Steps between C-alpha positions, in 0.01 A plus 500: 500500500354160423680362806312749716169376368404832335362346175287261706364796698412683177325190366300461821400867487390458137278204592340703779425784259340258256288339772356768732332232713844412635553848644522491876539120502874479550626178647239284327623258233382579151159344438436438871156610628485806722247499785226759453580558132181326388673287239714191470484237771328734747179496293236772464368727773272354764123478448445758773714757317338427163147533642587822683665649193204413278253648746702822521457532122122463548502764773691741277240457226228567758680814617515620139122464482453693823736768367268550202204548733700745713590693184134506392400635842766771483371612160131487596537642850350837410252370241200530731264671248356702784427186701655362820875546536758324717393680817138392446573127478771465763408391853831494684380325821370204297810493280723512809327187632541329164870586497552378856328169422704438185835594654429285804411212268844537340656462845301186582582364155871537575452327836325213326801437280730516801286224650522311170880513513477360854270224368233596753166420339283641780652847502522505124126444480428752776694777330359412158149515647576839654628620162182376333273674752686830469493475121127426509446802726684718249290375208173546690589856602597585143177347369305700755678814378401429139138428595483822702632702206258334258205583726603866473509478122880486486557236232783428252311621192442847643846640417850411391625552855250256645574241230869519585429496875273196494729327249817536707353435844273225367789325325691485826193374686458227238860392554445481877185292444684256272783490755251407770368210292858389437569524874202280586626242250847508652362451850316188381813366330715558810242321715475200267852470354716670760826670408586323179753675283246616242271632776782708646578636151136608462506666840809695394316622190194593705714703740657689210156568351346621826789731587494643146131586548592689817760702311246585228246603764748737660527670160121516468458629855758772441413612147124446489388565856755716682593720205133518405406657831779759512491607132 
């Protein structure tokens, strides 16, 4: 059996079992680097992948925070203490405009990154500016909504429901505001520094952040506003 190479085959199989990193790498000499494995002569992952992965971890932590606010709203939804309930604070026409502005800003944000990939500074700036204006419109409409409610005496301290409502919606509005400031900074960096590698990495992170805010808003629009009017 030794002439057929069977013992050598068994020995090779044993080495593979001891080193799981060799699985699927048949044909490569032992100790030779394997492209895409992230070790050996191929080196670590690219900076773009590392930055994207790290920012995804940040986004997940942010989503956990939003989940807590969603849970608080679900618990406090009926804690009105005889005061205004969901139907009394919801103005669907205004909220529909807010939703349209934010979703459209997500579209222009995606177009801006397509222009970034094409290394077209003009269209990148145009689409980023459109994203900023739509985001600003959303924040102003939401602020107007809060001011209108406050003028009617609908404030967070009035009931558990209102505390949860203002907390959840206000937290999202704060994120959009911070995102707008970040966007203005990125526009200035693109104009001054162009499409350097680190600038593109930051634009990738901004796109992830802005699209995540849209996803959170869809949850708010559905749970807080739509379900509030039909309950």
